[in-house]
matplotlib code that plots the C-alpha trace (Angstrom):
import matplotlib.pyplot as plt

x = [109.5, 107.4, 109.0, 108.2, 104.6, 104.3, 105.8, 103.6, 100.4, 98.1, 99.4, 99.3, 95.8, 94.7, 96.2, 94.2, 90.9, 91.1, 91.9, 89.1, 86.7, 87.4, 87.3, 83.8, 82.6, 83.9, 81.9, 78.8, 78.9, 77.1, 79.6, 81.9, 80.3, 80.8, 84.4, 84.9, 83.8, 86.4, 89.0, 88.0, 88.8, 92.3, 93.1, 91.9, 94.8, 97.3, 96.5, 96.6, 100.2, 101.1, 99.5, 97.1, 94.3, 92.0, 92.3, 91.6, 88.4, 87.6, 87.5, 85.0, 82.8, 83.2, 81.7, 78.5, 78.5, 79.2, 76.0, 74.1, 75.5, 74.8, 71.1, 70.9, 72.4, 70.1, 67.0, 67.9, 68.6, 68.9, 67.6, 70.8, 70.1, 73.0, 72.9, 71.2, 73.8, 72.8, 74.5, 75.3, 72.9, 74.7, 73.1, 75.1, 78.6, 78.8, 77.6, 80.0, 82.9, 82.0, 81.7, 85.2, 86.8, 85.0, 85.8, 89.4, 89.6, 87.9, 89.8, 93.2, 92.4, 91.5, 94.7, 96.9, 95.4, 94.8, 97.2, 100.8, 100.2, 102.9, 100.8, 97.6, 96.7, 97.3, 95.6, 92.6, 92.2, 92.3, 89.9, 87.4, 87.5, 87.3, 84.1, 82.6, 83.6, 82.1, 78.8, 78.8, 79.4, 76.6, 74.3, 75.5, 76.7, 79.0, 81.2, 82.4, 85.2, 86.7, 86.9, 88.3, 91.1, 92.1, 92.2, 94.0, 96.8, 97.1, 97.1, 100.0, 102.2, 101.0, 101.7, 105.1, 106.0, 104.9, 106.9, 103.8, 105.2, 102.8, 99.8, 101.1, 101.4, 97.8, 96.6, 98.5, 96.5, 93.3, 93.9, 93.9, 90.8, 89.1, 89.7, 88.4, 85.3, 84.7, 84.8, 82.6, 80.0, 79.9, 79.1, 76.4, 74.9, 74.7, 72.9, 70.5, 69.5, 69.4, 72.2, 74.8, 77.7, 80.7, 83.5, 87.3, 88.7, 85.3, 84.0, 86.7, 86.1, 84.7, 81.2, 81.2, 80.1, 77.6, 78.6, 81.4, 85.0, 87.9, 91.4, 92.7]
y = [82.6, 79.9, 80.7, 84.4, 83.6, 81.5, 84.3, 87.0, 85.1, 87.5, 90.6, 88.9, 87.6, 90.9, 92.7, 90.6, 90.6, 94.2, 95.4, 93.4, 94.7, 98.4, 97.8, 96.2, 99.1, 101.5, 99.7, 99.6, 95.8, 94.4, 91.6, 94.1, 93.3, 89.5, 89.9, 92.7, 90.4, 87.9, 90.7, 91.7, 88.2, 88.3, 91.7, 90.7, 88.1, 90.6, 93.5, 91.3, 90.4, 94.0, 95.2, 97.5, 96.9, 99.7, 98.6, 95.1, 96.3, 98.2, 95.0, 93.5, 96.5, 96.3, 92.8, 94.3, 97.3, 95.0, 93.0, 96.3, 97.7, 94.5, 94.8, 98.5, 98.3, 95.4, 97.5, 100.7, 100.0, 102.4, 101.8, 99.8, 97.4, 98.8, 100.8, 104.2, 106.9, 109.9, 113.1, 113.6, 116.1, 119.2, 118.8, 115.5, 117.2, 118.5, 115.3, 113.2, 115.5, 115.4, 111.6, 111.3, 113.6, 112.0, 108.6, 109.4, 110.7, 107.7, 105.1, 106.9, 106.9, 103.2, 102.3, 104.4, 103.0, 99.4, 98.3, 98.4, 100.4, 102.8, 104.6, 105.3, 108.7, 107.6, 104.2, 105.9, 108.6, 106.3, 104.0, 106.6, 108.3, 104.9, 104.2, 107.5, 106.6, 103.2, 104.6, 107.0, 104.2, 102.2, 105.2, 105.4, 108.9, 110.1, 112.0, 108.8, 108.6, 111.9, 110.6, 107.2, 108.9, 111.1, 108.2, 105.9, 108.5, 108.4, 104.6, 104.5, 106.4, 104.4, 101.0, 102.1, 103.1, 99.7, 97.9, 96.5, 97.4, 95.1, 96.6, 100.1, 99.3, 98.0, 101.3, 103.2, 101.1, 101.9, 105.6, 105.0, 102.8, 105.4, 108.1, 105.6, 105.1, 108.8, 109.5, 106.5, 107.4, 110.9, 109.7, 107.3, 110.0, 112.3, 109.6, 108.9, 112.5, 113.4, 116.0, 116.7, 114.4, 115.7, 117.2, 116.6, 113.2, 111.8, 112.3, 110.0, 107.2, 104.0, 103.1, 100.3, 96.8, 94.6, 91.6, 90.8, 91.9, 89.6, 90.7, 94.2]
z = [84.2, 86.0, 89.3, 88.8, 88.0, 91.2, 93.3, 91.7, 90.8, 92.7, 91.0, 87.6, 88.1, 89.5, 86.5, 84.0, 85.7, 86.7, 83.2, 81.7, 84.4, 83.7, 79.9, 80.3, 82.4, 79.8, 77.2, 79.4, 79.5, 82.6, 82.8, 84.4, 87.8, 88.0, 86.7, 89.2, 92.1, 91.0, 90.9, 94.4, 95.7, 94.2, 95.6, 99.1, 99.1, 97.6, 99.9, 103.0, 102.2, 101.6, 104.9, 102.9, 105.2, 104.2, 100.6, 101.7, 103.4, 100.3, 98.2, 100.6, 100.3, 96.5, 96.7, 98.1, 95.8, 92.8, 93.5, 93.9, 90.7, 88.8, 89.9, 89.2, 85.7, 84.8, 85.6, 83.7, 80.0, 77.1, 73.6, 72.8, 75.7, 77.6, 80.9, 80.7, 81.4, 83.6, 84.9, 88.5, 90.1, 91.4, 94.8, 95.3, 95.0, 98.5, 100.2, 98.2, 99.1, 102.7, 102.6, 101.0, 103.6, 106.6, 105.3, 104.9, 108.4, 110.0, 108.0, 108.7, 112.4, 112.4, 110.5, 112.7, 115.9, 115.1, 112.3, 111.3, 108.2, 107.2, 104.6, 106.5, 105.0, 101.4, 102.0, 103.7, 101.1, 98.1, 99.8, 100.6, 97.2, 95.5, 97.4, 96.2, 92.6, 92.8, 94.2, 91.2, 88.8, 90.3, 89.8, 86.1, 86.5, 83.7, 86.1, 87.9, 85.3, 86.4, 90.0, 88.9, 86.9, 89.9, 92.4, 90.0, 89.6, 93.4, 93.5, 91.1, 93.5, 96.5, 94.9, 93.6, 97.2, 98.5, 95.8, 94.0, 90.6, 88.6, 90.3, 89.7, 86.0, 86.1, 87.5, 84.8, 82.3, 84.3, 83.7, 80.0, 80.2, 82.3, 79.6, 77.0, 79.3, 79.7, 76.0, 75.2, 77.9, 76.6, 73.1, 74.5, 76.6, 73.6, 71.7, 74.5, 75.0, 71.3, 71.8, 69.2, 69.2, 71.0, 69.0, 69.4, 70.4, 71.5, 67.9, 66.6, 69.1, 67.5, 68.6, 71.2, 70.0, 71.7, 73.7, 76.1, 75.6, 76.4, 77.2, 77.6]

ax = plt.figure().add_subplot(projection="3d")
ax.plot(x, y, z, "-o")
ax.set_aspect("equal")
plt.show()
């Protein structure tokens, strides 16, 4: 067991910090950002070893976006002292789609031309869409969770193909946490705007507690 942990320490540590980071974001806890920065550092090491260079670069960008999101969330608080949730303006849909497509094309070209990547299209696509999702999360847009769910599904396939089974399992967990986050944010948004509480599964979701959450 000890030898296995030594050989796979980056995946194990990435699993733990990544799961906690997504859970904190789902519960609108601002500590998601410093923990996310720690998670980025772990995955930089992991992705370098797996030759996933676009995803390595994505982690570096996340460091910057994490600081920006940390500042943004701290400045926009709801009545419960947690980040105020907003809806994505319709006018932003087309620019974000264009950004994702253009980003995929540019990153794929760079990977094909300058690296030994064997999964340049998948690597580039998940990278570009992840950046869009992170931007949406930083802006506190409810719809960010739909994008995260879609990109995490793609990541599961990519990591299984690359033999990163622990990380693929982490992203399966991420999908569940994203669903949890979506339902929780919908409830919070309804409370913030005075709308009627959503019906169905969201109505049965326990109200989030204050304070940090540890573990998955």
